[in-house]
NUNU-519588 format. One record per atom (N, C-alpha, C): x, y, z. Coordinates in steps of 0.02 Angstrom, whole numbers, plus 50000, padded with zeros to 5 digits. Atoms other than C-alpha are relative to their C-alpha. Example, Ala and Ser with C-alpha at 12.3 -4.5 7.8 and 13.67 -1.06 7.14 Angstrom:
500454994150000506154977550390500455006050000499584994149997506844994750357499615005550037
//
This chain:
500105004549944490965127248582500625000250045499454999949952491995127748739500344993250002499635006249999493365114748736500214998450072499835002149932493635104848898500584995249997499415004449997495305097048939500054997050069499945003449936495665084549075500724997850010499375002949978497255080349168499834996250063500255004449949497115066349291500444999850062499685000249935497595067749473499464998150051500485002749954496705063949635499485005150023500534996049971495055070349703499854996950067500145002549933494755068849888499275001450018500684999149975493025066249961500004998850075500015000249928492445065950139499664993950026500285005849967491865053350263499685002550065500364997449943490615055750402500254997150065499805002249933490965054550586499514994850026500435004949969490275039850684499785002550069500244998349933489205042250838500384995950052499625004349955490185027850916500734999749978499295000150015492065026450927500324993150005499795007049992492185007550959500384998550065499675001349936492995009651131499524999950059500504999649945491365010151230499984993950044500035006349962491554992051288500544999350052499405000849959493194994851379499895002450071499964998049930493324995251568500745001350014499294998249995494965004751594500324997850065499705002749938495194997451767500214992749992499845006950012495384980151692500614999449952499495001950048496854972051603499704994849953500295004550050496434962951442500564995749969499535004750030497264948251355499744998249930500215000550070497174948151166500254993549967499795005650043497204933151050499595000449936500304999450067496704930450869499634993749979500425005550025495384919750785499945001049924500004999250073495534916550598499514995549964500485004550031494174903450568499444998750050500575001849957492454898850634500114993150030499945006649969492444884550758500015000350076499975000649927492574878550936500715001450023499334997949975494014886451032500044998450074499875001849930494784880951196500615003650025499434996949966495904890751314500174995650060499845004549945496764878051425500285003750060499734997049938497314881451603500735001949991499294998650009499124880951547500115006849966499944993450033498864896051432499855005650048500184995049950498034905651572500575000750052499444999749952499454901151691500595003849973499444996450032500764907251569499885007449998500174992850004499844923851555499945003150070500074997449932499804925551746499305000150026500705000149980497954921551760499814993450033500135006649972498124904251840499625000050064500344999849936497434909752008499355003949998500624996250005495954919651942499404995350004500615004349997494234912351988499684999549932500265001150067493464904751833499355003949987500654996450009491794913451866500095007349982499884992950016492634930451835500275001149929499754999150068493294927151660499465002649954500484996950047492464937751526500345000849933499725000050068492714937651337499645005049956500284994850043492454951351207500244999249928499834999650071492424952551017499605005649969500334994550035492034968150916499525004050046500394996049954491374976951070499414996450032500565003749972490144963151117500274994250042499785005649958490294950351257499824993449968500095006650027490494932351202499924995050057500095004849945489794918451313500544994549999499475005049992491044905751380499714993850035500135006249961490854887551433500624998750042499445001449955491934883551584499944992750024500015007249981492434865651630499814999150072500265000049932492064869851811499605006350011500454994349991490744881651876500325005750039499704994849959491824891052002500674997650026499365001649972493524891752083500565000749950499414999550041495264890452011500064993849957499945005650046495554879651858500594995550018499455004849994496574863851880500354999249932499615000850061497834858451749499584997149943500405003350052496504848451656499405004349978500594995950014495214862451653500135005049944499954995650059494844875151517499405004749995500554995850023493774889051447499864998249927500175002050068492834885451286499465004849973500494995550030491834896151163499984998849925500055000350073491234897050984500295006449972499654994150029492424908550889499825000949928500164998250069492064917450727500545004549970499524995850034493264924750601499725007049990500224993250011493194943150561499555000449940500444998950057491784948850448499985007449983500024993250024491294965050363499565004750039500464995649964490104971850493500335006450027499684993749978491364984050570500165004849942499834995850057491724990550393499435004549980500574995950022489974997950376500125007450015499894992949982490595013850462500525003349955499554997050047491855016350323499635003349943500374997850059490515019550194499675006850012500334993549996489905037150159499264999250012500705002049988488175029450149500004992650015499955007049981488065013050245499614995349955500395004450045486775006450122500414997749941499575002050056488175005649994500414993750015499675006449984488944991150088499484994549990500525005050018487954977250004500134993150029499845006549972488834962650085500495000750058499574999549941489524961750261500274993250023499765006649982490014943350257500764999850008499275000350001491854947050224500305006850013499664993849981493024960150294500425002549941499574996850049493914972550182500734999850023499334999549972495434971350297500344993250011499705006449981495714953650360499464995350024500455005249972494854937250406500134998950074499795001249931495724937750575499655004850048500344996149948494664943650722500435000150063499654999449936495364949650888499504998850056500405001449940494654942751052500395002650060499694997249940494994950251223499714996650062500205003449937494934940151384500205004650057499854996049941494844949251549499714996650062500285002249936494484946151733499565005750026500494995049979492914955551781499734998250069500205001349930492634956451968499345003550018500574995849984491124967951955499334997049980500645002450026489794959351851499964992449999500095007250009489184942151802500094998549926499875001250071489994936951638499534994749971500445004750034489004927151509500314993049999499765006849999489134908251519499564995549955500365005350035488664893651408499914994250049500165005249950487804880451515499814993549965500185006550028487724861951475499284998250020500695002249988485944855451458499934992649983500145007050014485294837651464499604999549936500365001350063484764831751292499494994450012500485005049974483194823051354499574997249943500365003250055482704812651203499464995350027500495004849972481824799551312499365003450021500604996549977480634812451382499685004349947500274995750053480284820951216499334997549975500665001650028478474821351154499865003749936500104996050059478714833051007500174996149936499835002850066478724828150823500625003549974499424996750027480324831550728499815005849955500124994250044480394848550644500114998049927499935002150070480094846050456500525004049961499524995650035481204860550402500185006050043499834993549970482044876550454500135004949944499894994850050482214892950361500745001749998499284999450007483974893950294500155005249945499784995350051484914907250195500654997549969499425001750039486124901850060500295006349970499664994350030487414914850006500504997749948499515001650051488314913349842500665003350016499344997249985490184915749864500205005149947499794994650044490584932549784500645003450024499364997349975492244935049874500554998449950499555001450056493204935449711500475005849984499554994250011493904953049695499765005850042500164993849966493964969549787499855005349945500214995550053492954980549670500065007350022499924993049979493374999249671499365003950002500644996649994491555004149647499905005649950500214994550043490845020049574500615003949973499474996150032491945029549450499695005449956500144995050051491865045349347500464998649941499605001750058492445041649171500155006449960499784993950035493435056449101500654998449963499415002550035494595047648983500334994450038499795005249955495165037349132499454999050052500475001149945494165029649273500285003550062499784996249941494295041849418499574997950060500355002749940493835034649589500065004850058500004996149938493385043149751500354996250056499715003249941494325039849911499474997550048500555002549959492635037449994499834992949981500245006950014491945019850006499315000849968500594998350041490625020749869499594993949983500435005450025489225010549791500414995249957499655005150038489894994349722500704998450024499325001249975491494995049822499994994550053499945005449952492044979749917500074993449965499945006650029492074961049890499414998749952500505001550050491134956149732500214993949958499815005050050491094943149595500515002949952499614997550056492254944449448499535003849953500424996450047491644955649308499584995049959500465003850042490124948549219499905004049936500084996750064490104952849034499474996549960500545003250039488794949248900500154992949978499825006850023489764933848845500244995550057499745004049944490294927949019499565000650061500424999949940488844925449139500324995850057499805004249943489114918049312499514994250006500425005949989488464900349337500274996350061499805003649940488474890549499499504994550016500435005649980487794873449549500044999150076500025000349927487234871849729499484995050024500475004649969486444857849831499695003550060500344996049950485134866049942499564996050048500405004349957484094851550015499355003550021500614996149991482454860649994499424995650023500625003349980480854855450082499445002949957500494997550048479524856649948499345002050031500634998349968478114858350073500035006450042499924993849961478804874150152499775006049961500214993850034478444892350107500455001549941499614998050058479064900449947500675002950022499324997449986480894905049940500045007449982499894992950014481524922949938500695001049971499364998850034482894927749814500185007450006499764993149994483934943449845500665000649963499394998850037485284950849735500185007350003499734993250003486374966349739500535000149945499534999550056487284971249579500205007349991499764993350016488284986249521500275000049930499684999050064488764992749350500745001350010499284999149995490614992949316500275003249936499804996450060490645002949154499455005049984500464994650014489795018249081499534998049942500475002650051488425008748988499314998950030500665002649982486585004548991500024992549990500055007150010486174986249013499404997350038500495003649960484914973649078500354993950029499725006049969485374959949199499444995250020500485005149983484494943749239500304995350053499825005249953484534931449382499534994149989500415005950015483944913849341500164994450048499905006149962483694897849440499744994349956500175005750042483704881849339499695002249934500244997550064483424891949180499395004350003500604995949992481934901349249500205006950026499824993249981482164920249255499585002250060500344997749940481724926549429500045007650010499904992749994482404944349423500285002549934499744996850060482654955349270499885007550008500064992849986483014973849281500525003849959499494995750030483884988149190500485002650052499494997449954485484994849266500425005049961499654994850036486305011149214500695001450030499354997549983488135016049217500304996250059499705003049941488945013049388499484999450057500515000249949487285012649480500004993250036500065006049959486944999949617499264998250001500705002050001485344989749616499924993950045500185005649957484554978149744499294998049986500665002550016483084967249700499854993650038500225006149967482054953449782499434997049959500545003450035480864940449713499804993850040500245006149971479774926649783500064994449949499885005650046480244909849706499574994150020500445005749983478904896049701500404993550003499655006349991479414878549752500074996049935499975003650062479054872049577500615001349957499414998250038480624880449512500584995350016499415003649975481794869449612499984992649981499935007150015482444852149568499964995750062500055002949933482554847749753500484994250014499565005849989483504831349735500635000249958499404999250041484874838249623500275007050012499704993449992486024853249613499585005249964500364994550031485114869549580500505004649965499544995850037485904880649447499785007350004500094992849999486044899349478500405003149943499644996450053486504911149336499845007450003500074992850005486794929849329500315002149934499764998050066486964937449156499815007249987500144993150020486954954349071499985000549925500034998550071486474960748900500105007549990499834993050010487134977048830500195001049927499774998250067487484986048668500755000049994499265000050000489314986348720500244993150020499765006849986490174969448711500484999850058499524999749944491434975348841499685002250065500354997749939490104980348967500144995150057499845003949941490374974249145499525001850057500334999149936489354971849303500324995450050499775004649946489774963849470499434998650046500505001949950488744954849600500315000750069499774999349931488984960449780499734994650044500315005249957487764947949853499444996749961500585003850024486574934249798499844995050054500205004649946485604925149932499314997249985500645003450005484154913049938499794997750069500275002249935483114911050096499424995249987500455005450021482124894850088499924994950056500085005349950481444880150189500474994149984499515005450010482794866950211499864994350048500055005749955482644849450279500634999650042499435000349954483834844850420500534995349973499445003450033485134838150299500565005149996499464995249996486794846750333500564998949951499575000450059487644841250173500704997450013499345002849988489104831950251500505004750030499554995249969489834847350333500174998050071499795001449931490754846750499499865006050046500204994149962490094863750556499415003249963500584997450035488394870950519499615004850045500424995349962487594887050586499305000349969500694999450025485704888850572499595003850052500444996249956484224897850650499324996550006500675002549987482554892850726499585005750028500444994949971481044903650767499864998650073500195000949930480394906150943499584993650007500355006449989479724889751015499814999350073500195000349929478734890851178499984993050029500015007049977478654871751186500674996549988499365003150017480434868651128500004997249930499945003050067481044859350972500304993150006499685006650006481444841550926500304999749930499645000050063482754839850789500294993149986499655005950024483324824850688500415002149939499544997450051484864829950586500384994249969499635005350036485664819050452500555003149957499444998250044487214819750341500415005850030499544995549967488334828650464500624995950018499385003749988490164823450479500205000750074499864999749927490464818850662500664996750018499375003149983492064808350652499964994850054500085005149950491334795450769499915002550071500104996949935491124807650914499355003949998500634996250001489404814650961500135007549994499884992850008489354832550896499665004150054500254995349949488974847751002499565005349965500444994750024487514859550972500005005750051499994994249955487704877051045499445004849981500524994850008486214888551065500335006750017499624993849990487114905151041499575005750027500464994949974485574915251088499864999150073500185001549930485114906651250500584997250040499385002149967486914901251291499924993150033500075006949976486544882751306500384995349953499595004850037487554867551251499694993150008500305006650001486864850551201500474995249966499635005350032487744834151160499514995649962500475003750043486924824651015499874993050026500185006949990485994808551042500124996449935499815003750061486704795850917499764992850002500265006849994485614780850956499814996949933500135002450069485154779650771500605002049958499404998750040486664778050657499865005149946500064994850052486904793350547499505005350015500494994949981485594803450640500205003050068499814996349939485894816650774499375003450027500634997849971484424819950889500115005150055499964994849949484134835250997499305001950023500614997449970482724839651117500185006650032499814993349977482914858451140499485002950047500444996749952482194868151285499625005649965500384994650030480864881351250500425006449993499674993550010481424898351184499475005249984500484994750011480414914351192500185004349940499764996050056481444921851051500294995549947499635003850052482144916050884500724999350022499325001349974483844908750909500474997749945499465002150044485494906150821500354994050032499675006049976486284888950837500564998049953499475002850042487824880150773500144992950023499835006949986488164861550761500744999049982499275000350007490014857350783500244992850009499625006249991491084841950756500425000650063499684999549935491774838050929500664996350004499345003149999493364828950877500525004950026499484995549976494874836050969500385003549944499634997050056495704839050800499615005849968500404994550026494264850750755499905005750050500044994749949494444861050913500665003949999499414995850002495644875750904500225001550071499724998649934496794878551053500345006850000499674993549993497274896051107500624999150044499375001449965499094895251158500365006450023499634993949983499594913551177499515005750013500414994249983498804928451262500475006150007499594993949998499534946051236499665005250046500294995349952499264957951381499895006949967500174993450024498404974351338499755004250059500224995249950498274988851460499785006249961500274994550040497135001751381500115006750034499894993349974497575019951402499345003949994500634996449999496085030551452500115007149975499894993450031496075045551336499505005250024500444995049969494685053751435500365003750056499604996849947496025058251565500435005449966499674994450032496795075151528500744999049989499285001050007498585069351554500164996049936499895003950061498365057851404499775003649937500264996050056497715071851292500545004949976499554995050027498615084151180499675003749942500274996350057498315097151045500414998849937499595002150058499675090050930500054992550003500055007349998499285071950892500534996849955499515003750040500765061450835499804992750002500235006950006500105044750775500554996149965499425003650029501505032250745499984992750019499965007249991502075014350757500674998450035499405001749959503305006150878500594997749957499455002050045504324999850728500455005949984499614994050016504935017850710500315003250061499794997049937505435020850891500754999450013499285000549994507275017050862500355002649938499594997650055508575025850756500725000350025499304999349980510445029350758500085005150056499974994749948510045044050874499484999150054500505001149949508785035950991499304999549970500705000350022506885037150978499815006449964500134993850037506515049650839499295002450007500704997949993504635049550867499935003850066500014996349936504865054651049500375006649993499634993850012506155067450991499575005049963500454995550036504855074550871499495003050048500484997449950503595075751013500325005350044499654995349957504875084351123500115006749965499874993850037505295096950987499355004049992500644996450009503465101350953499745002750065500214997549935503205103751139500435005950023499554994649981504665115951149499765006749971500184993450025504515134651122500185000849926499784999350069505515134050961499594995549953500405004650042504415119650898499275001649999500704997950003502785128750926499655000250067500304999949934502435125951111499354996250005500595004149997501115112751080500014995350061500045005749955500515099651202500004993949955499945005550049501165085751090500004993450037500035006849973500775067551126500084994949945499925005550047501255051351041499464994850015500525005149994499855038951009500194994149956499745006050035500385021350962499464996549963500505003250042499505012250822499724993650033500275006049968499364996050921499455001750049500504997849952498415005251056499375002449965500594997450036497285013950930499624994449965500355005650033496914997850835499584996150051500375003749949496414989050996499405003950026500534996049970495375003451061499465002249951500464996750045494575010950907499824996049938500165004250058494524996750780499924992750020500135006749976494134981550888500594995349990499415004250009495924975250862500094997549929499945002350069495674972850675500605003249968499354997450022497414974650604499935004249937499984995750059497734988750481499375003849986500654997050015495984995750497500035007750005499964992749999495825014350452499575003250054500414997149947494475016850584500415000950064499584999149941495855015150714500245007250004499784993050002496505032150658499415004749998500564995450010494885039950603499585000850063500404999649938493895035550759500385003550056499624996649947495315041250872500015007549989499994992750013495485058250787499325003150015500674997549986493605060350795499875000350075500085000049927493615055450979500385005850031499594994549972495015067851014499685006849987500314993550017494125082050923499395001350044500634999149965492505078951018500044999150075499965001649928493155074051190500605003050035499434997149965494855081751225499815006950027500144993549969494815096851340500205005749954499794995150050495775106651208499994996549933500075003250065495315102651029500674999849965499365000550035496815096050933500055004749940499864995550056497605107750806500314996449941499615003450051498705095550711499984992550013499895007349997498755076950673500574998449953499425001950042500445070750611500064992450002499935007250007500535052950547500724998549984499295001750012502315046350564500024992649985499985007050022502435030350463499664999349933500285001350066502075024050290499334996350004500615003750006500395017150237499914997349930500165002550066499695007050093499254999549994500715000550012497985005250014499714993650031500295005949969496784993250098499954994149952500035005350050496634983449936500664996249997499345003250000498514980149935500134996450066499895003149935498524976450121499634993350003500405005949997497124963750104500294994449955499735004850047497904955249953500644996950023499335002349981499624953650032500084998950075499965000249926499184951750217500394994150026499625005849976500024934750229500755001149999499284998750005501724942350188500225004450058499774996049942502694948850340500185007249982499794993350017503324964050244499425004949998500564995350006501564971050228499925004250064500064996249938501594976150412500555005350005499474995049999503224985550381499875005849951500194994850048502434995450239499365003450019500634997049979500764998850323500025001750074499884998249930501355006750484499435004350029500584995849981499945019650491499525000049940500445000850059498455015550377499725006649976500354994350029497675028150259499274998149989500715001050010495855029650208499834999049927500275001050066495095021950053500524998649946499575000750058495785019249880499695003849942499334997749983496495030449814500055002550072499904998249930497235034449983499905007450013500124993149980496685050250072500075000850075499924998749929497385055350240499515005550023500484994749981496215070550236499374996950030500635002949976494745058850263500064996950069499905002449931495515052350424499845005450051500104994549954495245069550499499415004549980500594996150021493595075150420499364996950028500655002449977491795073550475499455002549953500594997950038490085074950395500125000249925499855000650072490765069950224500305006249970499664994150025491695086250209500684997849971499375002150030493155083850088500625003350031499434996549968494225095750192500064997550072499905002449932494995089350353499845005550050500174995249948494425097750514500615003050033499384997549971496195099450579500554998749950499435001250044497875100250493500244992850007499765006949997498475082950446500544999049946499465001550048500075076950361500324993450020499695006449989501155061550349500745000249983499305001450015503005057350360500014992649979500085006750028503035041950247500644996050010499375003549983504485033550337499874992750015500055007149983504815014950359500524998050052499535001449947506235016250485500165006450039499884994349956506805027450626500495005049972499524995250028508265035050532499675004849950500364995550045507085041950399499615005350039500354995249958506045050050536500495005250027499504995549972507615057350615500265004949947499784995550053508205064350448499515005749989500504994850011506575073450425499955004850058500034995749941506535079950603500575005249999499444995350003508265087650581499875005449948500184995050051507655096150422499505005050026500514995549972506145103050512500335005050048499664995549953507255110250649500415005249963499614995350040508425118050520499555005049966500464995850038506995124850417499695005450044500334995249957506085132850562500505004650035499484995749972507705139350637500195005549952499834995050051508105148050473499475005550000500534995050001506415156750473500005004350063500034996449937506585161750655500625004350012499384996549982508395167750655500325004149945499684996050052508865174750485499825007450009500154992949993509005193750486499465002249951500534997350043507525203350415500285005149952499694995750050508545210450273499914996749932500045002750068508535208450085500494994349991499495005150007510145198750095499804993650038500165005849958509495187450234499404996149976500635003350014507775183650166499755000549928500254999150069507655187949981499874993349966500135006650030507755169449935499314997450014500685002349984506085167050020499475002549950500454997650053505315176649873500074995849936499875003950061505975163849747499504994449992500485005350017504675152849664500174997349931499885003250065504955140349524499344997349974500585002850034503545136549402500244996049940499825004450056503755121749283499374997749966500595001550039502495118849144500134993949957499955006050042502255101549068499404999549955500585001150044500905093848960500194995849941499845004850053500755081248821499915002849930500094997150066500235092648678499995007650006499954992649996500395111148633499385003350029500604996849974498585115248671499944999350076500025001149928498635107448844500535004250034499464995949972500295116048877499805007350004500214993050001499545132748828499495001550055500504999149947498065130348947500345000150069499645000349935499205125349091500425006350009499594994049997500355139849049499575006050020500454994649980498865151549063499844999950074500135000749928498445144549235500615002350040499394998549962500245146049293500185007449995499874992950007500405163749225499565003950050500444996749953498885169049327500244999050072499745001249933499625160949482500655003750012499384996149994501295169249448499855007250015500194993049988500425186049444499785001050074500194999649929499695182549616500635000450043499395000349961501425178449682500415006549992499614993950011502205194149604499665006150030500364994349974500875205349679500295002050068499684996849942501235216149831499964995950064500075003849937500625204049965500584995150009499435004749996502045192049924500635002849967499444996950034503145201349802500524995049976499565005450018503865185349732500375001049935499625000350062505165182349598499884993049972500215006450027504445168549488500444998249941499605002750055505595158149378499584994749965500445004650036504525149549246500394996249946499675004350048505105134949140499474995949963500465004250038504265124749004500394995349956499685004650046504675109548899499855001949927500204997850067503875118548749500355006649984499624994050016505055131048669499585005449967500424995050032503615139748580499675004750050500264995649949503005146748744500535005050023499524994849980503785162748807500264998650071499755002449935504595153348951500684997149990499325002850004506375148448987499994992449997499915007249999506975130648958500444998350061499665001649938507515122749121500634996049986499385003950005509255115849143500224998050069499775002649937510105105949278500415005350038499594994949968511335120149312499585005550030500444994749974509955133049331499654997750065500325002549940509035122149455500484999550058499505000549947510615118849553500145006950030499874993249976510935137649565499425002650041500594997749963509155141249621499934996450067500025003749937509185127449752500525002750048499484997449957510825134249818499835006850027500214993449976510145151949827499424999450049500595001149957508525145649903499365000849961500664999850032506775141849838499474999150054500545000549953505185144649937499494994949977500515004550028503935135649824500234997749932499895002650067504185124249675499344997049977500655002350025502565121949577500094996949931499985003550064502415109449437499284998649977500655001550028500905107349322500094996249935499925004050060500905093349195499954992650015500045007349990500995074549173500554997750049499515002849952501865064249306499774993050017500165006549972501895047449390500234999950072499775000749931502325040849562500745002050007499274999349995504175042349521500305005549955499704995550049504385055049380499565005949984500334994350031503935072149311500235000349928499774999150069504075077749131500675003749997499344997149994505585087449190500434995550043499545003849959507085078049255500305004750052499754995549948507395086849420500574996850040499425003449970508755074249468499874998050072500025002249931509125067049638500095006050047499924994449955508955078649789500725001050024499304999349978510775075049834500405004749955499644995650046511295085549683499955007350020500144993049984510625101449762500255001750071499734997949935511535110349902499545005450029500504995249974510075118349995499864998850073500105001549928510335114050178499665006050034500384995049963509065123450283499515003949958500444996250045508225131350130499594995049959500375005450032506965117850091499345002649972500624997550029505565122249968499404995550015500625003850003503765116849972499874998249927500175002150067503365106449818499244999649994500705000650018501635108549741499974997049931499965003650063501485095549604499314998049976500655001650030499945094849495500114995149942499885005050050500135078649401499734993350022500295006649986499605060449395500414996350054499735004649950499975050549554500665002050032499344998049973501505060749604500014999550076500035000449926500895060349785499804993150025500225006649978500495041849789500554996650041499535003049953501565037349939499734993450026500315006149975500385022649968500104994049954499895005450048501015012049824500334994050036499725006049970501374994049875500614997849959499395001950036503184990149829500504997550051499535003049952504304978249924500705002849993499334996950008505824987149852500095006150046499954994349954505405001449969500434998250061499595002249944506214991150106500654996949976499435004150016507404979450019500525003749957499524996550043508184991649894500025007550014500014992849985507865008449977499635004249950500364996550054506725012849833499475004550029500484995249975505665028349862499625003349943500364996050048504305037649771500325006949996499704993450009504715055049708499895004350062500144995849941503875063549856500414997650061499615002649944504715052049983500745001849991499304998650014506385054649899500195007150019499844993049985506305073549918499865002050071500184998249931505465074650087500474996750050499605003749950506525061450174500755000549989499284999350014508205066350096500345003550059499654997249944509485070450230500335006649979499724993450009509885089250232499975002249926500114998150070509275090850052499254999549986500685001250021507655090749954499515005250022500554995449983506005098350011499774998950071500285000549932505105101550175499294997249998500695002650007503375096850110499874998749926500155002150068502605089149955499254999249994500725000450013500805092849902499924996849931500115003250065500265080949765499424995150006500585004150005498865069949708500194992650001499855007149993498775051249744499704995949944500365003850052497755046549590499895004549939500184995850056496965053749434499525005550023500464994549983495945069749430499875004349939500214995650055495395084449325500385006550006499564994250000496485099049275499675006250029500344994149974495165112149316500025000350076500025000149926495055106649497500715000850029499324999049977496935105849513500185007350000499864992850004497025123949458499645003850056500374996749945495685128949584500404999350065499615001049939496725121149723500635004349999499374996450005498345128849660499895007550008500154992949996497585146049639499835002050071500184998449931496825145549813500624999650045499405000949959498465139449887500465006149992
//
């Protein structure tokens, strides 16, 4: 029987291109003013805020508001003219949700819940002055209770969503001794419940205020396996099983069921339970979404904000709402579909009456507590002038994507210096351009901070729209995984570690530049994982030295023989694995020694039984001093170590002769690890340490960001 061995490193998968780039809503002739919204509610922009932003003389009828590429209707305290000091703009603001994240998924159906964002709860809004069209307005309507002839609506169809925002689940995995995850956004990935095990079902008590005379309720659930087992899961309401289904391995399952009114208690809390049974006591599943759509009486449960929906009503609607917290001030009802605003009639204590105008379509509404303390005030507007990348002068074939935090060093702006060098003859003669992350986030990710679509959509836009297709994308700036960014977003340091976001978890920059789910990027892409300008400058100087050496050394044995030097280091945890890896490395050494390259391969192993030299610090120092072209390692590793102690790059005197490191090991290329010591203590991963070392170390570092399989690592190494 053939024996299969596994060594764990990263596997990269692809992500498909979007038909839309998220910048379609922008009018490049307008200036925009950005502000942030972190919670649902009524928001007011006072005249003083507009005056501070230089918009005090703009006619109120020209103000226009945008969120996630869609126009948001505004209520204005005056219909036209210039706002006085007491005037304002007002609108219903919503925090960021997961709808923009759907384009991250390889298959959008795998996003089972779009209620919560994978990146942040903070949404970006953009105010502008539009002189060309007629912006959307919310108009005050008379709440004509006296003239009403309609009976009160007995119920409305409401959807209750169980809160499953408990953990960011990594989703589908291949189990090969370890759980190996794809960088693609897979089934089961995203916000879910905690793990549900056979002994730990989820239980939740919820007051729903059900109208027993309405239609049957509809129960919907989306679950995913989180272990390599067979199991059955059940969803119960008040002890009555409504959904029961088998679920295999890491599969995702979505089920619906009609629930008769007799199941509900109606005047008490309803108990929901999700459980699993399996032959494995450690089996796990997660719930991505559980919702119940049912007829609800107009009891709003003591809340101070309540969104709901009504069907089309050619004769209008009459509503009598109870148990809503108003704080002694008549609440406001906003018809978000028809852009109308009503003030509640409070002639009956504890009841809020509304006579709504007819609507030809179903409509979304929200009832809001109108106390000033419950209204958010926008106090700061940040000017945004969008750069039109459809104009040729803003295009390039060498895309440098970076962050303004890196634009200063001891020697000036190193990012601009990098652009200048790549545009020079000695640097390749590219049309190099710098593209700032703030601009890309605003244009290609709706202003959602840290969103990978900012980079991915921009690169896709450039490939499909630039007059000359880009050849290279260089990311200058460190990134972290979206899971770490989301978990730590309240800490200021997270923005200093996530200067240019990567894609997925484990992180894959390749996927930022690929289309059609191809695991290989369409254009060359790499990253300088720097957190300050001096690190960028150090690497730029190395690049100049490295390329100058190749361009100017004499074409003689003495001048260039070091370019034939290759170091092979063989690791492994046991003799059999070492022998297999040694066989792979021997085959690759034969390729290097063949006539096309004519290399001199120095092989080392930690196992003295193999016919390979034992590496020593002195030998490595001598080789680095002479010059090494490629250093290939195959064996166990981590973010910071190899099985060989190759010491600090400062030990090696190899100025200008910087090798390419090809490291086949666990997580050696994980430059996306979240570690605050990266800033405060100068702590670096192994790859950062060698690539960013000043006049020492390596020129490039190929390595895996996660676990993987030894066979595939050899395929890559052999092809390389």
